[in-house]
C-alpha positions in Angstrom: 163.6 21.7 98.4 167.3 22.1 99.6 167.8 22.6 103.4 169.9 25.7 102.4 166.7 27.0 101.0 164.8 25.9 104.1 167.4 27.8 106.3 166.9 31.0 104.1 163.2 30.7 104.6 163.5 30.3 108.3 165.4 33.7 108.6 162.7 35.2 106.4 159.7 34.5 108.6 158.9 34.9 112.2 160.5 31.9 113.2 160.9 29.6 116.3 162.4 32.5 118.1 160.8 35.5 116.5 163.4 35.1 113.7 162.8 38.1 111.4 162.0 39.2 107.9 163.8 40.6 104.9 161.1 41.6 102.7 157.3 42.1 102.6 156.8 39.2 100.2 158.9 36.8 102.0 157.3 37.6 105.3 153.8 36.7 103.8 154.8 33.1 103.1 151.9 31.9 105.3 152.4 28.3 104.5 155.8 28.1 106.2 155.9 26.6 109.7 158.5 26.0 112.3 156.8 24.2 115.2 156.6 20.9 113.6 160.5 20.3 113.4 162.1 23.3 114.9 163.2 24.2 111.4 161.4 26.2 108.5 159.2 24.1 106.4 156.1 24.6 104.4 152.9 22.9 105.3 153.2 20.5 102.6 156.6 19.4 103.7 155.8 19.1 107.4 155.5 15.2 108.5 152.8 15.9 111.2 149.3 17.4 110.8 149.5 21.2 111.1 147.3 24.1 111.0 148.4 27.7 110.7 146.1 30.6 111.6 147.7 33.7 110.0 147.4 37.5 110.9 145.0 37.9 108.0 142.9 35.0 109.0 142.8 36.4 112.7 141.6 39.9 111.3 139.0 38.2 109.1 137.5 36.0 111.9 137.2 39.3 114.3 137.8 36.6 117.0 137.8 38.2 120.5 139.9 35.5 122.0 142.4 32.8 121.6 139.7 30.3 122.7 137.5 31.3 119.7 140.5 30.9 117.3 141.4 27.5 118.2 137.7 26.2 118.5 137.9 25.9 114.7 140.9 24.0 114.3 140.7 20.0 113.5 140.7 18.0 116.6 140.4 20.9 118.9 138.0 21.1 121.7 137.7 24.1 124.2 136.0 24.0 127.4 135.3 27.2 129.5 133.8 27.9 132.8 131.8 30.9 131.5 132.5 33.6 129.0 135.3 36.2 128.4 138.2 35.6 130.9 137.1 32.4 132.4 139.2 29.6 132.7 139.7 27.4 129.4 140.7 23.8 129.0 142.1 22.4 126.0 141.5 19.0 124.8 143.6 18.3 121.6 142.6 14.9 119.9 141.0 13.8 123.1 143.9 14.5 125.4 143.4 16.6 128.4 144.7 20.5 129.2 148.2 19.4 130.8 148.8 17.0 128.0 149.0 19.7 125.5 152.2 21.9 125.3 151.4 25.8 124.6 154.4 27.9 123.6 154.3 31.8 123.5 157.2 33.0 121.3 159.0 29.8 122.0 158.6 29.9 125.6 156.3 27.3 127.7 153.5 29.1 129.2 151.8 26.1 130.7 151.5 27.0 134.6 153.9 25.6 137.1 150.9 25.1 139.6 148.5 23.1 137.4 150.1 22.8 134.0 147.1 24.9 132.2 147.9 27.8 129.9 146.4 31.1 130.4 144.8 31.2 126.9 141.9 33.0 127.9 144.0 36.2 128.9 146.0 36.4 125.4 144.4 39.2 123.3 144.2 38.1 119.3 145.2 41.8 118.4 148.5 41.0 119.8 149.2 37.9 117.7 150.9 37.5 114.5 150.2 33.9 113.7 149.2 30.6 115.6 150.7 27.2 114.8 148.9 23.9 115.8 150.8 20.7 115.4 148.7 17.7 116.3 150.4 14.3 117.5 153.2 13.9 119.9 156.3 16.3 120.0 158.1 15.3 123.3 161.1 14.2 121.1 161.5 18.1 120.2 160.0 19.8 123.1 160.2 17.5 126.1 157.2 17.3 128.6 153.4 17.7 128.2 153.4 17.5 124.2 151.3 14.3 124.3 148.4 15.7 122.4 150.4 18.2 120.4 151.9 21.6 120.5 150.2 25.1 120.2 152.5 27.9 119.5 151.5 31.7 119.5 153.6 34.3 117.8 153.2 37.9 118.7 153.2 40.8 116.2 156.2 41.5 114.3 157.4 44.6 112.1 157.7 44.5 108.4 157.7 47.0 105.5 156.8 50.6 105.6 155.8 51.8 109.2 152.0 51.8 109.6 149.5 52.4 112.2 146.3 50.8 112.9 143.8 51.9 115.5 140.6 49.9 116.3 137.6 51.0 118.6 134.5 48.7 119.2 131.4 48.4 121.3 129.2 45.5 121.8 126.4 43.8 123.8 126.8 43.0 127.6 128.5 46.5 128.0 131.7 45.4 125.9 134.1 47.8 124.7 137.5 47.4 123.0 140.2 49.8 122.1 143.4 48.9 120.2 146.4 50.5 118.8 149.4 48.9 116.9 152.3 50.4 115.1 155.0 48.5 113.2 157.4 48.4 110.3 161.0 48.7 109.3 163.3 51.8 109.9 167.2 51.9 109.2 167.2 47.9 109.1 165.5 47.5 112.4 162.0 45.8 112.4 159.7 46.9 115.2 156.1 46.4 116.5 154.3 48.2 119.4 150.9 47.3 120.5 148.3 48.0 123.2 144.9 46.8 123.8 142.0 47.5 126.3 139.2 45.0 126.6 136.2 45.2 129.2 133.0 43.7 129.4 130.1 43.7 132.0 129.6 40.1 131.0 126.6 37.8 132.1 126.1 35.2 134.8 128.4 32.5 134.2 126.7 29.8 136.3 123.4 28.1 136.8 121.8 26.8 140.1 123.7 23.6 139.8 127.1 24.9 140.8 126.9 28.7 141.6 125.1 31.8 142.7 122.7 33.5 139.9 121.7 36.9 139.5 125.1 38.8 139.1 127.0 39.6 136.0 130.7 38.3 135.9 132.7 40.9 134.1 136.1 40.8 132.6 138.9 43.6 132.1 142.1 42.9 130.3 144.8 45.5 129.5 147.8 44.4 127.1 150.9 45.5 125.7 153.3 44.1 123.4 156.5 44.9 121.6 159.4 43.3 119.6 162.4 44.8 117.9 165.1 42.9 115.8 167.5 43.4 113.0 169.3 41.1 110.5 172.9 42.3 109.6 175.0 42.0 106.5 176.8 39.2 107.9 173.5 37.2 108.0 173.5 37.5 111.8 170.1 38.0 113.3 169.2 39.4 116.8 165.9 40.5 118.6 163.9 40.9 121.7 160.2 40.6 122.3 157.9 41.3 125.3 154.3 40.6 126.1 152.4 41.7 129.1 148.6 41.3 130.0 146.9 42.0 133.3 143.3 42.4 134.4 140.3 41.3 136.5 138.0 38.4 135.8 134.9 37.8 138.0 133.3 34.5 138.7 130.7 32.9 141.0 131.2 31.1 144.3 130.5 27.4 144.2 127.4 26.5 146.4 129.0 23.0 147.2 130.8 24.4 150.4 133.5 26.9 149.9 133.5 30.7 149.7 131.5 33.4 151.5 128.4 33.6 149.5 128.0 37.3 150.7 131.1 38.4 148.8 131.7 38.6 144.8 135.0 36.7 144.0 137.4 37.4 141.3 140.7 36.6 139.7 143.4 39.5 139.8 145.9 38.1 137.0 149.0 39.1 135.2 151.0 37.4 132.6 154.6 38.6 131.5 156.8 36.9 128.6 160.1 38.1 127.6 162.1 36.5 124.8 165.6 37.3 123.2 167.3 35.5 120.4 170.5 35.4 118.5 170.9 33.6 115.1 174.3 33.1 113.8 175.5 31.6 110.3 178.6 30.0 111.4 179.3 28.9 107.8 177.5 27.8 104.7 176.2 24.6 106.4 176.0 25.5 110.0 173.9 28.0 111.6 173.4 28.2 115.4 170.8 29.9 117.4 170.8 31.0 121.0 167.7 32.3 122.9 166.8 33.0 126.5 163.4 33.7 127.9 161.5 34.5 130.9 157.6 33.7 132.0 155.9 35.2 135.0 152.3 34.4 135.9 150.5 35.8 139.0 146.9 34.8 140.0 145.3 36.2 143.2 141.9 35.1 144.0 140.2 37.7 146.0 136.7 38.3 147.6 135.0 41.6 147.6 132.3 42.5 150.1 131.3 42.9 153.6 133.1 46.3 153.5 136.6 45.0 152.5 138.5 43.2 149.6 140.3 40.2 151.0 143.0 37.9 149.4 141.6 34.2 149.5 144.4 32.6 147.8 147.3 33.0 145.2 149.8 31.3 143.0 153.0 32.8 141.6 154.9 30.9 138.9 158.2 31.8 137.3 159.9 30.1 134.5 163.5 30.9 133.2 164.5 29.3 130.0 167.5 29.1 127.7 168.1 27.1 124.3 171.0 26.3 122.1 169.9 24.9 118.6 172.2 23.9 115.8 171.1 23.3 112.0 173.9 21.5 109.9 173.4 20.4 106.4 176.0 17.7 106.2 175.0 16.9 102.8 172.7 18.0 100.0 169.0 17.5 101.6 170.3 16.1 104.8 169.7 18.5 107.9 170.7 17.5 111.2 169.2 19.5 114.0 170.6 19.2 117.6 170.7 21.2 120.7 170.2 21.7 124.4 167.3 23.1 126.4 167.4 24.3 129.9 164.6 25.6 132.4 164.3 26.5 135.9 161.0 27.1 137.4 159.4 28.4 140.8 156.0 28.4 142.5 154.7 30.2 145.4 151.1 29.5 146.7 151.4 30.5 150.3 151.4 26.7 151.2 154.8 25.2 152.2 155.7 22.6 149.8 158.7 20.4 150.2 160.2 21.6 147.1 159.1 25.0 145.4 161.7 24.8 142.7 163.4 22.6 140.0 165.3 22.5 136.9 165.1 20.5 133.7 167.9 19.8 131.2 167.0 18.5 127.7 169.2 17.4 124.8 167.6 16.6 121.6 168.6 15.5 118.0 166.7 15.3 114.7 167.4 14.2 111.2 165.5 15.5 108.4 166.3 13.7 105.0 164.9 14.5 101.7 165.0 11.8 98.9 163.8 11.8 95.4 160.2 10.9 96.3 160.1 10.8 100.0 161.0 12.7 103.3 162.2 10.9 106.6 162.2 12.5 110.0 163.8 10.7 113.0 164.1 12.5 116.5 165.2 11.6 119.8 165.4 13.6 123.1 166.4 12.9 126.5 165.3 15.1 129.6 166.6 15.2 133.1 164.3 16.8 135.8 165.5 17.5 139.2 162.3 16.2 140.8 161.0 13.1 138.7 164.1 11.9 137.2 165.0 11.0 133.5 162.9 10.6 130.5 163.8 9.7 126.8 161.3 10.2 124.0 161.4 9.4 120.3 159.7 10.0 116.8 159.7 8.7 113.5 157.9 9.8 110.4 158.1 9.0 106.6 156.4 10.9 103.9 155.9 9.2 100.5 155.0 10.9 97.4 152.2 9.0 95.5 150.5 9.4 92.1 147.5 12.0 91.6 149.2 14.5 94.1 149.0 12.4 97.1 151.2 12.0 100.1 151.4 9.1 102.7 152.7 9.7 106.0 152.9 6.8 108.6 154.5 8.1 112.0 155.0 6.8 115.5 156.1 9.0 118.5 156.3 8.8 122.1 155.5 11.4 124.9 155.1 12.2 128.4 153.2 14.7 130.7 155.4 15.8 133.7 153.7 16.1 137.2 153.2 19.7 138.6 154.3 20.9 141.9 150.5 20.4 143.0 150.4 16.9 141.8 153.4 16.3 143.9 153.0 18.4 146.9 149.5 19.9 147.4 148.4 19.0 150.9 145.9 16.2 150.8 146.4 15.0 147.5 149.8 15.4 146.3 152.1 12.4 145.8 156.0 13.2 145.7 156.6 9.6 144.2 154.5 10.3 141.1 156.0 9.2 137.7 155.3 11.2 134.5 152.4 10.0 132.5 153.5 8.1 129.3 152.1 7.8 125.8 152.7 6.2 122.3 151.0 7.3 119.2 150.4 5.4 116.0 149.3 7.5 113.0 148.7 7.6 109.1 148.1 10.6 107.4 147.0 10.8 103.6 146.9 14.3 101.9 146.5 15.8 98.6 145.3 18.5 96.2 142.6 18.2 93.5 141.9 21.3 91.3 141.3 24.0 93.9 140.7 21.6 97.1 143.5 20.8 99.7 142.7 18.2 101.8 144.2 15.8 104.6 143.0 12.9 106.5 144.6 11.1 109.2 143.8 8.0 111.4 145.6 7.7 114.8 145.8 5.9 118.2 147.2 7.2 121.3 147.8 4.9 124.2 148.4 6.7 127.6 149.6 4.8 130.6 150.4 5.9 134.3 147.7 8.8 134.2 147.3 10.6 137.5 144.2 9.8 139.5 143.2 10.9 143.1 142.7 7.5 144.9 140.9 8.0 148.4 140.8 5.5 151.1 138.8 5.1 154.4 140.6 5.8 157.6 140.3 4.4 161.1 137.9 7.2 162.2 135.7 6.6 159.4 137.0 9.6 157.5 138.6 9.4 153.8 142.2 10.3 152.9 144.1 9.8 149.4 146.7 11.0 147.2 147.5 11.0 143.4 148.5 7.8 141.8 149.6 6.4 138.5 146.7 4.1 137.8 144.7 5.2 135.0 145.1 4.1 131.2 143.6 5.5 128.3 143.3 4.8 124.5 142.1 7.6 122.2 141.5 6.4 118.7 140.4 9.1 116.2 139.9 10.3 112.6 140.4 13.8 111.3 139.4 15.1 107.9 140.3 18.7 106.7 139.6 20.5 103.4 139.9 24.2 101.9 139.0 25.4 98.9 137.6 28.5 96.8 134.1 27.9 95.4 132.5 31.0 93.3 134.8 33.3 95.2 134.0 31.9 98.7 137.0 30.8 100.8 135.8 27.6 102.5 137.5 25.5 105.3 136.0 22.6 106.8 137.1 20.0 109.2 135.7 16.9 111.2 137.0 15.0 114.0 135.5 11.6 115.1 136.9 10.3 118.5 136.6 7.2 120.7 138.4 8.4 124.0 138.3 5.4 126.2 139.2 5.4 129.8 140.5 1.8 129.9 140.7 1.7 133.6 136.9 2.3 134.2 135.8 1.2 130.7 134.2 4.7 130.4 134.4 7.6 128.0 137.1 10.1 129.2 135.5 13.0 130.7 134.6 16.1 129.0 135.6 14.7 125.6 133.1 14.9 122.8 133.2 12.0 120.1 132.1 14.3 117.1 133.6 17.7 116.2 132.6 19.6 113.1 133.5 23.1 111.8 132.6 25.0 108.6 134.1 28.3 107.8 133.3 30.6 104.8 134.2 34.0 103.7 133.8 36.3 100.6 134.4 39.8 99.5 131.9 41.6 97.3 133.7 45.0 96.3 133.8 46.9 99.4 131.9 44.5 101.4 133.0 41.4 103.0 130.9 38.9 104.7 131.6 35.4 106.4 130.2 32.8 109.0 131.2 29.8 111.1 129.2 26.8 112.0 130.6 24.7 114.9 129.1 21.6 116.3 130.1 19.2 119.1 128.8 16.1 120.2 127.6 14.9 123.8 130.2 14.8 126.5 130.1 13.4 130.2 131.2 15.9 133.0 132.7 13.2 135.4 134.9 10.0 135.1 131.8 7.5 135.9 129.8 9.1 132.9 126.9 9.9 135.2 126.7 13.7 134.4 125.9 14.0 130.6 126.2 17.4 128.7 124.3 17.5 125.5 125.8 18.3 122.2 125.3 21.5 120.5 125.7 23.6 117.2 126.4 27.3 117.1 126.2 29.9 114.0 128.4 32.9 113.9 128.3 35.7 111.3 130.5 38.5 110.5 130.8 41.4 107.9 132.6 44.7 107.0 132.6 47.6 104.8 135.6 49.5 103.4 134.4 53.1 103.7 137.7 54.6 102.2 141.3 53.5 101.8 141.9 54.4 105.5 138.6 53.7 107.3 136.8 50.3 107.6 133.8 49.2 109.8 133.2 45.8 111.0 130.3 43.8 112.6 130.3 40.2 114.4 127.3 38.3 115.7 128.3 35.4 118.0 125.8 32.5 118.8 123.4 34.1 116.4 120.5 31.7 117.2 121.3 32.3 121.1 121.9 28.5 121.7 122.0 27.6 125.2 124.7 25.1 125.9 127.6 24.2 128.2 130.9 22.7 128.0 131.4 22.5 131.8 128.7 21.4 134.2 127.0 24.2 135.6 128.7 26.9 133.8 126.7 28.7 130.9 128.5 29.3 127.5 128.3 32.7 125.9 124.7 33.7 124.9 124.1 35.9 121.8 126.6 38.7 121.5 127.0 41.5 119.0 130.1 43.6 118.2 130.5 46.8 116.1 134.0 48.2 115.1 135.8 51.1 113.4 139.2 50.6 112.2 141.5 53.5 111.0 144.7 52.7 109.2 146.1 56.5 108.2 148.6 56.9 105.6 151.9 58.0 107.4 
């Protein structure tokens, strides 16, 4: 495909900076992705394993959280400390949470304090699509893309204005109410959405870690909006906003902190702003400017004893800007180059030696298309005010083979940046920490056979200078220590994913086999499963639709020394719906149908059987 055509597609889809759409049909090219190369490609063209979760798939799954959506993608393992609203950890291809970059409309949302993205607070009804790229991408995005990149795009407007209203009730005192209005008018594309979700929840902890007997509730209020316009000159401009806030209850830890006579909860809010301007300079050169702002506040409070007191807080801010240029200097030769800038701050009430820092990044990527192969070469240099300079690179070459096969060997380097807490937290921080670093080798083979699309990958990720808290005895028989770059890991893995249509059923399946080795301790990396499996199937019968998901996970160890073993498990979910009329539909979902008791984090109980019944109204306007 000519890169001029790729650039046209890039304008026609919800792109890296919420680039917009021209027609309904073009917008629905669901196989177009931008995260793998920062330019528009089809999934078949991408020289990295990619999973796209479209708006249609989100609605079909009836997922109530991003955690639920991501759990079904290849190589992805999610660990939570309870039910809805509880903290969520991402283990992508065996890497840990801080080693996966998460973007929201192009803006990094990994927190400035712990480098954890607040995925548990983002509502699926506000999402247009999710792209998951597996493998290192620091050569394009800088820090933290060691395991891969998760990019979430909020809802966009297209076509005739439409209104969608949704109301649902469920077990555990759950209620959800959603409204979304979107479309095009006088050349402007717009979307406005609001969602309210509340549940009384269940007791998240068992006797090993917390106080039993009280339900841990969760409340979330979200709004999103976007407006954009493509002018006759080809110039495209737009702005988007997303805001979520609420309350997430949890249990005190019996191991020494917290007043057990009070009920703790997190009072949270996350705000994202993004603006973009895409300018076609001439026939071969287009330039894109964007600016963004992320605000994340978390207040840990304790309610009881006649008062509601603040126990701790963390406030993070990140300002960012990007300038990207795409130049097709020859037919099927696309050069992408640009600059990234970010400035982030943190406030925890604890005086850090440094509470703000900047980062400059310069990147360049060459995409070359030949008669039967495609080559991608990327290089990036980052300069950070705190930890200095870092250079990363990537090369991938895709070869077309007989029988609709494609072979893609690749190599990439990446790094994870130390957070403010890693560097300066009293009692554990080390201002001399260097970034963690990795190199990844991979071979992917993918193909199509009749109605089956499939891919298989073998990879090895070597990680050095991993952070570890090292304690040493003092003269008064106490212990003191700090973070050091001492751990090494080697993650070897195999992934297989396939999708097809069988007798009217849309079927997606994937399996991941991992050997996540802590080479420093000669142990299995904590909380990483060696086996992951997912099976998803949906079918429509006239006005009825039914579907289900089977998800399995092997055993894990909760600690670095592999003394605390967590059993493997398998869960079954069912869903269905009935189209009452052209405007009215009802849906139901049964999660953990067999009421399997399992845990992904020691002491925290995963969600038991849960049911949800919803009514959706899409009136003709």
